[in-house]
Backbone atoms as SQL, in Angstrom:
CREATE TABLE atoms (id INTEGER PRIMARY KEY, chain TEXT, resi INTEGER, resn TEXT, atom TEXT, x REAL, y REAL, z REAL);
INSERT INTO atoms VALUES
  (1, 'A', 1, 'GLN', 'N', 6.166, -23.128, 4.763),
  (2, 'A', 1, 'GLN', 'CA', 6.933, -22.304, 5.689),
  (3, 'A', 1, 'GLN', 'C', 6.252, -20.957, 5.844),
  (4, 'A', 2, 'VAL', 'N', 6.136, -20.503, 7.074),
  (5, 'A', 2, 'VAL', 'CA', 5.536, -19.208, 7.375),
  (6, 'A', 2, 'VAL', 'C', 6.503, -18.429, 8.254),
  (7, 'A', 3, 'GLN', 'N', 6.764, -17.210, 7.887),
  (8, 'A', 3, 'GLN', 'CA', 7.562, -16.328, 8.734),
  (9, 'A', 3, 'GLN', 'C', 6.666, -15.249, 9.309),
  (10, 'A', 4, 'LEU', 'N', 6.823, -14.992, 10.600),
  (11, 'A', 4, 'LEU', 'CA', 5.949, -14.066, 11.316),
  (12, 'A', 4, 'LEU', 'C', 6.782, -12.958, 11.941),
  (13, 'A', 5, 'VAL', 'N', 6.315, -11.734, 11.790),
  (14, 'A', 5, 'VAL', 'CA', 7.011, -10.581, 12.356),
  (15, 'A', 5, 'VAL', 'C', 6.009, -9.728, 13.121),
  (16, 'A', 6, 'GLU', 'N', 6.221, -9.620, 14.431),
  (17, 'A', 6, 'GLU', 'CA', 5.345, -8.820, 15.274),
  (18, 'A', 6, 'GLU', 'C', 5.829, -7.372, 15.329),
  (19, 'A', 7, 'SER', 'N', 4.892, -6.485, 15.584),
  (20, 'A', 7, 'SER', 'CA', 5.216, -5.080, 15.799),
  (21, 'A', 7, 'SER', 'C', 4.142, -4.465, 16.677),
  (22, 'A', 8, 'GLY', 'N', 4.433, -3.268, 17.178),
  (23, 'A', 8, 'GLY', 'CA', 3.425, -2.536, 17.934),
  (24, 'A', 8, 'GLY', 'C', 3.614, -2.533, 19.433),
  (25, 'A', 9, 'GLY', 'N', 4.600, -3.255, 19.928),
  (26, 'A', 9, 'GLY', 'CA', 4.841, -3.235, 21.359),
  (27, 'A', 9, 'GLY', 'C', 5.420, -1.908, 21.810),
  (28, 'A', 10, 'GLY', 'N', 5.538, -1.763, 23.126),
  (29, 'A', 10, 'GLY', 'CA', 6.106, -0.532, 23.654),
  (30, 'A', 10, 'GLY', 'C', 5.810, -0.374, 25.119),
  (31, 'A', 11, 'LEU', 'N', 6.063, 0.845, 25.598),
  (32, 'A', 11, 'LEU', 'CA', 5.832, 1.189, 26.992),
  (33, 'A', 11, 'LEU', 'C', 4.579, 2.053, 27.084),
  (34, 'A', 12, 'VAL', 'N', 3.690, 1.691, 27.972),
  (35, 'A', 12, 'VAL', 'CA', 2.441, 2.422, 28.127),
  (36, 'A', 12, 'VAL', 'C', 2.065, 2.446, 29.603),
  (37, 'A', 13, 'GLN', 'N', 1.360, 3.465, 30.008),
  (38, 'A', 13, 'GLN', 'CA', 0.878, 3.541, 31.391),
  (39, 'A', 13, 'GLN', 'C', -0.353, 2.657, 31.569),
  (40, 'A', 14, 'ALA', 'N', -0.572, 2.240, 32.791),
  (41, 'A', 14, 'ALA', 'CA', -1.767, 1.448, 33.103),
  (42, 'A', 14, 'ALA', 'C', -3.017, 2.197, 32.644),
  (43, 'A', 15, 'GLY', 'N', -3.918, 1.454, 32.048),
  (44, 'A', 15, 'GLY', 'CA', -5.124, 2.038, 31.488),
  (45, 'A', 15, 'GLY', 'C', -5.000, 2.436, 30.039),
  (46, 'A', 16, 'GLY', 'N', -3.790, 2.410, 29.518),
  (47, 'A', 16, 'GLY', 'CA', -3.557, 2.793, 28.136),
  (48, 'A', 16, 'GLY', 'C', -3.810, 1.663, 27.159),
  (49, 'A', 17, 'SER', 'N', -3.474, 1.933, 25.899),
  (50, 'A', 17, 'SER', 'CA', -3.745, 0.980, 24.830),
  (51, 'A', 17, 'SER', 'C', -2.535, 0.803, 23.926),
  (52, 'A', 18, 'LEU', 'N', -2.447, -0.344, 23.346),
  (53, 'A', 18, 'LEU', 'CA', -1.481, -0.650, 22.300),
  (54, 'A', 18, 'LEU', 'C', -2.171, -1.539, 21.284),
  (55, 'A', 19, 'ARG', 'N', -1.641, -1.553, 20.070),
  (56, 'A', 19, 'ARG', 'CA', -2.165, -2.441, 19.043),
  (57, 'A', 19, 'ARG', 'C', -1.009, -3.250, 18.463),
  (58, 'A', 20, 'LEU', 'N', -1.023, -4.527, 18.711),
  (59, 'A', 20, 'LEU', 'CA', -0.003, -5.402, 18.143),
  (60, 'A', 20, 'LEU', 'C', -0.434, -5.869, 16.761),
  (61, 'A', 21, 'SER', 'N', 0.541, -6.011, 15.893),
  (62, 'A', 21, 'SER', 'CA', 0.319, -6.559, 14.566),
  (63, 'A', 21, 'SER', 'C', 1.304, -7.686, 14.330),
  (64, 'A', 22, 'CYS', 'N', 0.904, -8.618, 13.499),
  (65, 'A', 22, 'CYS', 'CA', 1.781, -9.728, 13.136),
  (66, 'A', 22, 'CYS', 'C', 1.628, -9.960, 11.641),
  (67, 'A', 23, 'ALA', 'N', 2.687, -9.670, 10.912),
  (68, 'A', 23, 'ALA', 'CA', 2.681, -9.840, 9.464),
  (69, 'A', 23, 'ALA', 'C', 3.283, -11.194, 9.105),
  (70, 'A', 24, 'ALA', 'N', 2.590, -11.910, 8.246),
  (71, 'A', 24, 'ALA', 'CA', 3.034, -13.240, 7.839),
  (72, 'A', 24, 'ALA', 'C', 3.486, -13.242, 6.395),
  (73, 'A', 25, 'SER', 'N', 4.516, -14.002, 6.129),
  (74, 'A', 25, 'SER', 'CA', 4.963, -14.181, 4.750),
  (75, 'A', 25, 'SER', 'C', 4.276, -15.399, 4.159),
  (76, 'A', 26, 'GLY', 'N', 4.344, -15.529, 2.865),
  (77, 'A', 26, 'GLY', 'CA', 3.808, -16.723, 2.227),
  (78, 'A', 26, 'GLY', 'C', 2.389, -16.552, 1.750),
  (79, 'A', 27, 'ARG', 'N', 1.970, -17.466, 0.901),
  (80, 'A', 27, 'ARG', 'CA', 0.658, -17.379, 0.286),
  (81, 'A', 27, 'ARG', 'C', -0.387, -18.197, 1.009),
  (82, 'A', 28, 'THR', 'N', 0.011, -18.863, 2.098),
  (83, 'A', 28, 'THR', 'CA', -0.900, -19.798, 2.740),
  (84, 'A', 28, 'THR', 'C', -1.398, -19.310, 4.086),
  (85, 'A', 29, 'PHE', 'N', -1.356, -17.997, 4.302),
  (86, 'A', 29, 'PHE', 'CA', -1.733, -17.441, 5.599),
  (87, 'A', 29, 'PHE', 'C', -3.116, -17.894, 6.006),
  (88, 'A', 30, 'SER', 'N', -4.043, -17.896, 5.070),
  (89, 'A', 30, 'SER', 'CA', -5.428, -18.250, 5.400),
  (90, 'A', 30, 'SER', 'C', -5.599, -19.727, 5.743),
  (91, 'A', 31, 'SER', 'N', -4.546, -20.507, 5.582),
  (92, 'A', 31, 'SER', 'CA', -4.598, -21.928, 5.940),
  (93, 'A', 31, 'SER', 'C', -4.325, -22.166, 7.415),
  (94, 'A', 32, 'TYR', 'N', -3.919, -21.116, 8.111),
  (95, 'A', 32, 'TYR', 'CA', -3.500, -21.248, 9.499),
  (96, 'A', 32, 'TYR', 'C', -4.428, -20.497, 10.442),
  (97, 'A', 33, 'ALA', 'N', -4.749, -21.153, 11.549),
  (98, 'A', 33, 'ALA', 'CA', -5.273, -20.404, 12.678),
  (99, 'A', 33, 'ALA', 'C', -4.102, -19.665, 13.312),
  (100, 'A', 34, 'MET', 'N', -4.391, -18.532, 13.883),
  (101, 'A', 34, 'MET', 'CA', -3.340, -17.689, 14.444),
  (102, 'A', 34, 'MET', 'C', -3.583, -17.453, 15.926),
  (103, 'A', 35, 'GLY', 'N', -2.498, -17.391, 16.656),
  (104, 'A', 35, 'GLY', 'CA', -2.620, -17.164, 18.082),
  (105, 'A', 35, 'GLY', 'C', -1.635, -16.135, 18.579),
  (106, 'A', 36, 'TRP', 'N', -1.969, -15.545, 19.703),
  (107, 'A', 36, 'TRP', 'CA', -1.050, -14.673, 20.441),
  (108, 'A', 36, 'TRP', 'C', -0.767, -15.321, 21.792),
  (109, 'A', 37, 'PHE', 'N', 0.498, -15.350, 22.150),
  (110, 'A', 37, 'PHE', 'CA', 0.941, -15.843, 23.442),
  (111, 'A', 37, 'PHE', 'C', 1.794, -14.750, 24.090),
  (112, 'A', 38, 'ARG', 'N', 2.016, -14.871, 25.382),
  (113, 'A', 38, 'ARG', 'CA', 2.902, -13.939, 26.063),
  (114, 'A', 38, 'ARG', 'C', 3.710, -14.668, 27.117),
  (115, 'A', 39, 'GLN', 'N', 4.861, -14.099, 27.393),
  (116, 'A', 39, 'GLN', 'CA', 5.736, -14.685, 28.407),
  (117, 'A', 39, 'GLN', 'C', 6.351, -13.566, 29.226),
  (118, 'A', 40, 'ALA', 'N', 6.041, -13.578, 30.509),
  (119, 'A', 40, 'ALA', 'CA', 6.613, -12.620, 31.444),
  (120, 'A', 40, 'ALA', 'C', 7.875, -13.222, 32.049),
  (121, 'A', 41, 'PRO', 'N', 8.770, -12.384, 32.543),
  (122, 'A', 41, 'PRO', 'CA', 10.004, -12.899, 33.138),
  (123, 'A', 41, 'PRO', 'C', 9.727, -13.904, 34.247),
  (124, 'A', 42, 'GLY', 'N', 10.374, -15.055, 34.174),
  (125, 'A', 42, 'GLY', 'CA', 10.226, -16.073, 35.199),
  (126, 'A', 42, 'GLY', 'C', 8.955, -16.880, 35.131),
  (127, 'A', 43, 'LYS', 'N', 8.157, -16.648, 34.083),
  (128, 'A', 43, 'LYS', 'CA', 6.895, -17.365, 33.956),
  (129, 'A', 43, 'LYS', 'C', 6.861, -18.157, 32.661),
  (130, 'A', 44, 'GLU', 'N', 5.946, -19.111, 32.603),
  (131, 'A', 44, 'GLU', 'CA', 5.782, -19.903, 31.396),
  (132, 'A', 44, 'GLU', 'C', 5.026, -19.105, 30.342),
  (133, 'A', 45, 'ARG', 'N', 5.216, -19.519, 29.098),
  (134, 'A', 45, 'ARG', 'CA', 4.479, -18.881, 28.022),
  (135, 'A', 45, 'ARG', 'C', 2.995, -19.158, 28.202),
  (136, 'A', 46, 'GLU', 'N', 2.189, -18.122, 28.010),
  (137, 'A', 46, 'GLU', 'CA', 0.755, -18.177, 28.295),
  (138, 'A', 46, 'GLU', 'C', -0.058, -17.872, 27.050),
  (139, 'A', 47, 'PHE', 'N', -1.089, -18.647, 26.814),
  (140, 'A', 47, 'PHE', 'CA', -2.023, -18.365, 25.737),
  (141, 'A', 47, 'PHE', 'C', -2.777, -17.069, 26.038),
  (142, 'A', 48, 'VAL', 'N', -2.932, -16.225, 25.033),
  (143, 'A', 48, 'VAL', 'CA', -3.664, -14.976, 25.194),
  (144, 'A', 48, 'VAL', 'C', -4.945, -14.974, 24.357),
  (145, 'A', 49, 'ALA', 'N', -4.800, -15.224, 23.070),
  (146, 'A', 49, 'ALA', 'CA', -5.949, -15.162, 22.176),
  (147, 'A', 49, 'ALA', 'C', -5.640, -15.940, 20.903),
  (148, 'A', 50, 'ALA', 'N', -6.690, -16.378, 20.226),
  (149, 'A', 50, 'ALA', 'CA', -6.507, -17.074, 18.960),
  (150, 'A', 50, 'ALA', 'C', -7.705, -16.804, 18.064),
  (151, 'A', 51, 'ILE', 'N', -7.479, -16.998, 16.771),
  (152, 'A', 51, 'ILE', 'CA', -8.518, -16.771, 15.787),
  (153, 'A', 51, 'ILE', 'C', -8.436, -17.865, 14.735),
  (154, 'A', 52, 'SER', 'N', -9.585, -18.343, 14.315),
  (155, 'A', 52, 'SER', 'CA', -9.621, -19.418, 13.332),
  (156, 'A', 52, 'SER', 'C', -9.199, -18.913, 11.949),
  (157, 'A', 53, 'ARG', 'N', -9.073, -19.828, 11.013),
  (158, 'A', 53, 'ARG', 'CA', -8.578, -19.470, 9.685),
  (159, 'A', 53, 'ARG', 'C', -9.455, -18.421, 9.010),
  (160, 'A', 54, 'SER', 'N', -10.738, -18.539, 9.160),
  (161, 'A', 54, 'SER', 'CA', -11.654, -17.600, 8.518),
  (162, 'A', 54, 'SER', 'C', -11.921, -16.373, 9.366),
  (163, 'A', 55, 'GLY', 'N', -11.542, -16.444, 10.628),
  (164, 'A', 55, 'GLY', 'CA', -11.847, -15.355, 11.556),
  (165, 'A', 55, 'GLY', 'C', -13.182, -15.508, 12.246),
  (166, 'A', 56, 'GLY', 'N', -13.863, -16.600, 11.974),
  (167, 'A', 56, 'GLY', 'CA', -15.193, -16.782, 12.533),
  (168, 'A', 56, 'GLY', 'C', -15.223, -17.231, 13.972),
  (169, 'A', 57, 'SER', 'N', -14.122, -17.777, 14.457),
  (170, 'A', 57, 'SER', 'CA', -14.063, -18.235, 15.846),
  (171, 'A', 57, 'SER', 'C', -12.920, -17.538, 16.558),
  (172, 'A', 58, 'LEU', 'N', -13.225, -17.032, 17.737),
  (173, 'A', 58, 'LEU', 'CA', -12.254, -16.299, 18.539),
  (174, 'A', 58, 'LEU', 'C', -12.125, -16.960, 19.905),
  (175, 'A', 59, 'TYR', 'N', -10.926, -16.900, 20.453),
  (176, 'A', 59, 'TYR', 'CA', -10.655, -17.529, 21.743),
  (177, 'A', 59, 'TYR', 'C', -9.802, -16.568, 22.575),
  (178, 'A', 60, 'TYR', 'N', -10.106, -16.486, 23.859),
  (179, 'A', 60, 'TYR', 'CA', -9.360, -15.596, 24.756),
  (180, 'A', 60, 'TYR', 'C', -9.117, -16.264, 26.102),
  (181, 'A', 61, 'VAL', 'N', -8.011, -15.924, 26.699),
  (182, 'A', 61, 'VAL', 'CA', -7.830, -16.261, 28.102),
  (183, 'A', 61, 'VAL', 'C', -8.713, -15.312, 28.912),
  (184, 'A', 62, 'ASP', 'N', -9.238, -15.777, 30.020),
  (185, 'A', 62, 'ASP', 'CA', -10.210, -14.977, 30.783),
  (186, 'A', 62, 'ASP', 'C', -9.663, -13.608, 31.171),
  (187, 'A', 63, 'SER', 'N', -8.387, -13.529, 31.465),
  (188, 'A', 63, 'SER', 'CA', -7.815, -12.290, 31.987),
  (189, 'A', 63, 'SER', 'C', -7.804, -11.148, 30.974),
  (190, 'A', 64, 'VAL', 'N', -8.002, -11.444, 29.688),
  (191, 'A', 64, 'VAL', 'CA', -7.966, -10.378, 28.680),
  (192, 'A', 64, 'VAL', 'C', -9.312, -10.165, 27.997),
  (193, 'A', 65, 'LYS', 'N', -10.279, -10.998, 28.319),
  (194, 'A', 65, 'LYS', 'CA', -11.602, -10.826, 27.705),
  (195, 'A', 65, 'LYS', 'C', -12.129, -9.428, 27.979),
  (196, 'A', 66, 'ASP', 'N', -12.766, -8.847, 27.014),
  (197, 'A', 66, 'ASP', 'CA', -13.344, -7.502, 27.078),
  (198, 'A', 66, 'ASP', 'C', -12.293, -6.394, 27.056),
  (199, 'A', 67, 'ARG', 'N', -11.020, -6.751, 26.998),
  (200, 'A', 67, 'ARG', 'CA', -9.956, -5.747, 26.882),
  (201, 'A', 67, 'ARG', 'C', -9.167, -5.898, 25.594),
  (202, 'A', 68, 'PHE', 'N', -8.935, -7.137, 25.172),
  (203, 'A', 68, 'PHE', 'CA', -8.181, -7.420, 23.951),
  (204, 'A', 68, 'PHE', 'C', -9.144, -7.955, 22.893),
  (205, 'A', 69, 'THR', 'N', -8.850, -7.661, 21.619),
  (206, 'A', 69, 'THR', 'CA', -9.690, -8.150, 20.528),
  (207, 'A', 69, 'THR', 'C', -8.800, -8.639, 19.402),
  (208, 'A', 70, 'ILE', 'N', -8.820, -9.926, 19.138),
  (209, 'A', 70, 'ILE', 'CA', -8.013, -10.462, 18.053),
  (210, 'A', 70, 'ILE', 'C', -8.799, -10.385, 16.746),
  (211, 'A', 71, 'SER', 'N', -8.090, -10.059, 15.669),
  (212, 'A', 71, 'SER', 'CA', -8.711, -10.031, 14.353),
  (213, 'A', 71, 'SER', 'C', -7.647, -10.357, 13.313),
  (214, 'A', 72, 'ARG', 'N', -8.090, -10.605, 12.096),
  (215, 'A', 72, 'ARG', 'CA', -7.141, -10.903, 11.029),
  (216, 'A', 72, 'ARG', 'C', -7.650, -10.345, 9.719),
  (217, 'A', 73, 'ASP', 'N', -6.710, -10.071, 8.844),
  (218, 'A', 73, 'ASP', 'CA', -7.013, -9.623, 7.492),
  (219, 'A', 73, 'ASP', 'C', -6.257, -10.563, 6.566),
  (220, 'A', 74, 'ASN', 'N', -6.954, -11.539, 6.018),
  (221, 'A', 74, 'ASN', 'CA', -6.271, -12.531, 5.182),
  (222, 'A', 74, 'ASN', 'C', -5.745, -11.925, 3.879),
  (223, 'A', 75, 'ALA', 'N', -6.325, -10.847, 3.429),
  (224, 'A', 75, 'ALA', 'CA', -5.826, -10.188, 2.216),
  (225, 'A', 75, 'ALA', 'C', -4.481, -9.509, 2.470),
  (226, 'A', 76, 'LYS', 'N', -4.243, -9.131, 3.723),
  (227, 'A', 76, 'LYS', 'CA', -2.987, -8.469, 4.082),
  (228, 'A', 76, 'LYS', 'C', -2.041, -9.398, 4.837),
  (229, 'A', 77, 'ASN', 'N', -2.433, -10.655, 5.006),
  (230, 'A', 77, 'ASN', 'CA', -1.589, -11.624, 5.732),
  (231, 'A', 77, 'ASN', 'C', -1.202, -11.102, 7.110),
  (232, 'A', 78, 'THR', 'N', -2.148, -10.518, 7.802),
  (233, 'A', 78, 'THR', 'CA', -1.840, -9.880, 9.079),
  (234, 'A', 78, 'THR', 'C', -2.890, -10.241, 10.126),
  (235, 'A', 79, 'VAL', 'N', -2.418, -10.440, 11.339),
  (236, 'A', 79, 'VAL', 'CA', -3.294, -10.627, 12.483),
  (237, 'A', 79, 'VAL', 'C', -3.016, -9.499, 13.468),
  (238, 'A', 80, 'TYR', 'N', -4.076, -9.045, 14.129),
  (239, 'A', 80, 'TYR', 'CA', -3.981, -7.893, 15.019),
  (240, 'A', 80, 'TYR', 'C', -4.411, -8.246, 16.430),
  (241, 'A', 81, 'LEU', 'N', -3.883, -7.485, 17.383),
  (242, 'A', 81, 'LEU', 'CA', -4.323, -7.633, 18.765),
  (243, 'A', 81, 'LEU', 'C', -4.363, -6.243, 19.398),
  (244, 'A', 82, 'PRO', 'N', -5.467, -5.522, 19.214),
  (245, 'A', 82, 'PRO', 'CA', -5.625, -4.284, 19.960),
  (246, 'A', 82, 'PRO', 'C', -5.819, -4.610, 21.436),
  (247, 'A', 83, 'MET', 'N', -5.109, -3.870, 22.283),
  (248, 'A', 83, 'MET', 'CA', -5.152, -4.129, 23.723),
  (249, 'A', 83, 'MET', 'C', -5.542, -2.837, 24.426),
  (250, 'A', 84, 'ASN', 'N', -6.629, -2.873, 25.143),
  (251, 'A', 84, 'ASN', 'CA', -7.122, -1.714, 25.871),
  (252, 'A', 84, 'ASN', 'C', -7.085, -1.958, 27.372),
  (253, 'A', 85, 'SER', 'N', -7.205, -0.877, 28.125),
  (254, 'A', 85, 'SER', 'CA', -7.229, -0.978, 29.594),
  (255, 'A', 85, 'SER', 'C', -6.084, -1.839, 30.110),
  (256, 'A', 86, 'LEU', 'N', -4.899, -1.561, 29.619),
  (257, 'A', 86, 'LEU', 'CA', -3.754, -2.384, 29.976),
  (258, 'A', 86, 'LEU', 'C', -3.414, -2.266, 31.443),
  (259, 'A', 87, 'LYS', 'N', -2.929, -3.392, 31.981),
  (260, 'A', 87, 'LYS', 'CA', -2.581, -3.490, 33.387),
  (261, 'A', 87, 'LYS', 'C', -1.107, -3.866, 33.511),
  (262, 'A', 88, 'PRO', 'N', -0.485, -3.538, 34.636),
  (263, 'A', 88, 'PRO', 'CA', 0.919, -3.941, 34.809),
  (264, 'A', 88, 'PRO', 'C', 1.130, -5.445, 34.626),
  (265, 'A', 89, 'GLU', 'N', 0.153, -6.245, 34.982),
  (266, 'A', 89, 'GLU', 'CA', 0.298, -7.698, 34.827),
  (267, 'A', 89, 'GLU', 'C', 0.229, -8.156, 33.376),
  (268, 'A', 90, 'ASP', 'N', -0.066, -7.260, 32.461),
  (269, 'A', 90, 'ASP', 'CA', -0.005, -7.585, 31.031),
  (270, 'A', 90, 'ASP', 'C', 1.417, -7.468, 30.487),
  (271, 'A', 91, 'THR', 'N', 2.330, -6.973, 31.300),
  (272, 'A', 91, 'THR', 'CA', 3.714, -6.826, 30.862),
  (273, 'A', 91, 'THR', 'C', 4.312, -8.183, 30.513),
  (274, 'A', 92, 'ALA', 'N', 4.836, -8.289, 29.308),
  (275, 'A', 92, 'ALA', 'CA', 5.393, -9.552, 28.819),
  (276, 'A', 92, 'ALA', 'C', 5.934, -9.343, 27.412),
  (277, 'A', 93, 'VAL', 'N', 6.639, -10.347, 26.929),
  (278, 'A', 93, 'VAL', 'CA', 6.937, -10.415, 25.508),
  (279, 'A', 93, 'VAL', 'C', 5.765, -11.136, 24.849),
  (280, 'A', 94, 'TYR', 'N', 5.232, -10.527, 23.811),
  (281, 'A', 94, 'TYR', 'CA', 4.084, -11.085, 23.109),
  (282, 'A', 94, 'TYR', 'C', 4.539, -11.706, 21.787),
  (283, 'A', 95, 'TYR', 'N', 4.080, -12.921, 21.557),
  (284, 'A', 95, 'TYR', 'CA', 4.442, -13.672, 20.370),
  (285, 'A', 95, 'TYR', 'C', 3.193, -14.002, 19.554),
  (286, 'A', 96, 'CYS', 'N', 3.292, -13.909, 18.259),
  (287, 'A', 96, 'CYS', 'CA', 2.238, -14.484, 17.430),
  (288, 'A', 96, 'CYS', 'C', 2.737, -15.804, 16.875),
  (289, 'A', 97, 'ALA', 'N', 1.795, -16.665, 16.562),
  (290, 'A', 97, 'ALA', 'CA', 2.130, -18.008, 16.125),
  (291, 'A', 97, 'ALA', 'C', 1.051, -18.533, 15.196),
  (292, 'A', 98, 'ALA', 'N', 1.430, -19.509, 14.385),
  (293, 'A', 98, 'ALA', 'CA', 0.523, -20.081, 13.397),
  (294, 'A', 98, 'ALA', 'C', 0.401, -21.587, 13.603),
  (295, 'A', 99, 'THR', 'N', -0.819, -22.081, 13.440),
  (296, 'A', 99, 'THR', 'CA', -1.061, -23.508, 13.633),
  (297, 'A', 99, 'THR', 'C', -2.121, -24.028, 12.679),
  (298, 'A', 100, 'THR', 'N', -2.024, -25.308, 12.367),
  (299, 'A', 100, 'THR', 'CA', -3.090, -26.004, 11.646),
  (300, 'A', 100, 'THR', 'C', -3.801, -26.976, 12.582),
  (301, 'A', 101, 'LYS', 'N', -3.441, -26.912, 13.853),
  (302, 'A', 101, 'LYS', 'CA', -3.989, -27.848, 14.834),
  (303, 'A', 101, 'LYS', 'C', -4.762, -27.093, 15.915),
  (304, 'A', 102, 'ARG', 'N', -4.763, -27.590, 17.104),
  (305, 'A', 102, 'ARG', 'CA', -5.528, -26.960, 18.179),
  (306, 'A', 102, 'ARG', 'C', -4.932, -25.598, 18.516),
  (307, 'A', 103, 'VAL', 'N', -5.791, -24.651, 18.857),
  (308, 'A', 103, 'VAL', 'CA', -5.324, -23.274, 18.999),
  (309, 'A', 103, 'VAL', 'C', -4.977, -22.871, 20.418),
  (310, 'A', 104, 'LEU', 'N', -5.337, -23.681, 21.411),
  (311, 'A', 104, 'LEU', 'CA', -5.194, -23.225, 22.784),
  (312, 'A', 104, 'LEU', 'C', -3.866, -23.605, 23.434),
  (313, 'A', 105, 'VAL', 'N', -3.089, -24.458, 22.779),
  (314, 'A', 105, 'VAL', 'CA', -1.853, -24.931, 23.405),
  (315, 'A', 105, 'VAL', 'C', -0.647, -24.593, 22.549),
  (316, 'A', 106, 'ALA', 'N', 0.389, -24.114, 23.203),
  (317, 'A', 106, 'ALA', 'CA', 1.551, -23.616, 22.481),
  (318, 'A', 106, 'ALA', 'C', 2.229, -24.686, 21.636),
  (319, 'A', 107, 'TYR', 'N', 2.271, -25.926, 22.106),
  (320, 'A', 107, 'TYR', 'CA', 3.026, -26.950, 21.383),
  (321, 'A', 107, 'TYR', 'C', 2.367, -27.341, 20.070),
  (322, 'A', 108, 'GLU', 'N', 1.147, -26.905, 19.827),
  (323, 'A', 108, 'GLU', 'CA', 0.484, -27.201, 18.558),
  (324, 'A', 108, 'GLU', 'C', 0.837, -26.181, 17.467),
  (325, 'A', 109, 'TYR', 'N', 1.553, -25.141, 17.836),
  (326, 'A', 109, 'TYR', 'CA', 1.898, -24.094, 16.886),
  (327, 'A', 109, 'TYR', 'C', 3.254, -24.390, 16.244),
  (328, 'A', 110, 'ALA', 'N', 3.278, -24.400, 14.932),
  (329, 'A', 110, 'ALA', 'CA', 4.501, -24.760, 14.211),
  (330, 'A', 110, 'ALA', 'C', 5.408, -23.571, 13.949),
  (331, 'A', 111, 'TYR', 'N', 4.817, -22.384, 13.854),
  (332, 'A', 111, 'TYR', 'CA', 5.594, -21.199, 13.473),
  (333, 'A', 111, 'TYR', 'C', 5.380, -20.095, 14.503),
  (334, 'A', 112, 'TRP', 'N', 6.492, -19.412, 14.818),
  (335, 'A', 112, 'TRP', 'CA', 6.480, -18.371, 15.838),
  (336, 'A', 112, 'TRP', 'C', 7.229, -17.147, 15.344),
  (337, 'A', 113, 'GLY', 'N', 6.748, -15.986, 15.786),
  (338, 'A', 113, 'GLY', 'CA', 7.489, -14.769, 15.552),
  (339, 'A', 113, 'GLY', 'C', 8.558, -14.581, 16.613),
  (340, 'A', 114, 'GLN', 'N', 9.294, -13.493, 16.495),
  (341, 'A', 114, 'GLN', 'CA', 10.414, -13.239, 17.404),
  (342, 'A', 114, 'GLN', 'C', 9.961, -12.563, 18.701),
  (343, 'A', 115, 'GLY', 'N', 8.747, -12.061, 18.721),
  (344, 'A', 115, 'GLY', 'CA', 8.220, -11.433, 19.923),
  (345, 'A', 115, 'GLY', 'C', 8.367, -9.926, 19.927),
  (346, 'A', 116, 'THR', 'N', 7.468, -9.277, 20.631),
  (347, 'A', 116, 'THR', 'CA', 7.531, -7.831, 20.818),
  (348, 'A', 116, 'THR', 'C', 7.230, -7.533, 22.281),
  (349, 'A', 117, 'GLN', 'N', 8.014, -6.642, 22.869),
  (350, 'A', 117, 'GLN', 'CA', 7.900, -6.352, 24.300),
  (351, 'A', 117, 'GLN', 'C', 6.752, -5.375, 24.555),
  (352, 'A', 118, 'VAL', 'N', 5.931, -5.725, 25.521),
  (353, 'A', 118, 'VAL', 'CA', 4.897, -4.824, 26.022),
  (354, 'A', 118, 'VAL', 'C', 5.169, -4.587, 27.500),
  (355, 'A', 119, 'THR', 'N', 5.318, -3.331, 27.853),
  (356, 'A', 119, 'THR', 'CA', 5.569, -2.967, 29.243),
  (357, 'A', 119, 'THR', 'C', 4.506, -1.978, 29.691),
  (358, 'A', 120, 'VAL', 'N', 3.824, -2.324, 30.772),
  (359, 'A', 120, 'VAL', 'CA', 2.769, -1.472, 31.309),
  (360, 'A', 120, 'VAL', 'C', 3.209, -0.978, 32.677),
  (361, 'A', 121, 'SER', 'N', 3.362, 0.318, 32.794),
  (362, 'A', 121, 'SER', 'CA', 3.809, 0.905, 34.058),
  (363, 'A', 121, 'SER', 'C', 2.605, 1.278, 34.927),
  (364, 'A', 122, 'SER', 'N', 2.805, 1.191, 36.227),
  (365, 'A', 122, 'SER', 'CA', 1.702, 1.492, 37.156),
  (366, 'A', 122, 'SER', 'C', 1.691, 2.961, 37.540);
């Protein structure tokens, strides 16, 4: 069992930055690949970024490449998502999730956090 708690969301102007964090409980954090997803009002949940168990492999949706950087600290059971050059279309609830399976699809993730709101004003 893994419990995930996101933090770091908020309101920011376009072009600004935020850093999301996701703290995991349990001793098996390093056994899971971790992902970030987002869901805007009226839209389906969207893959944003993922990182392998060791941190050696990174995955991004095209729309956030070169702006967002996923990382993890297995000693602190935490995954991070610094977000730069934010755009109004980045507005969504952001969720972190843990998986032992494929990282690009939401249904492969067994554990989810409660989400943190990111709002980017124009």
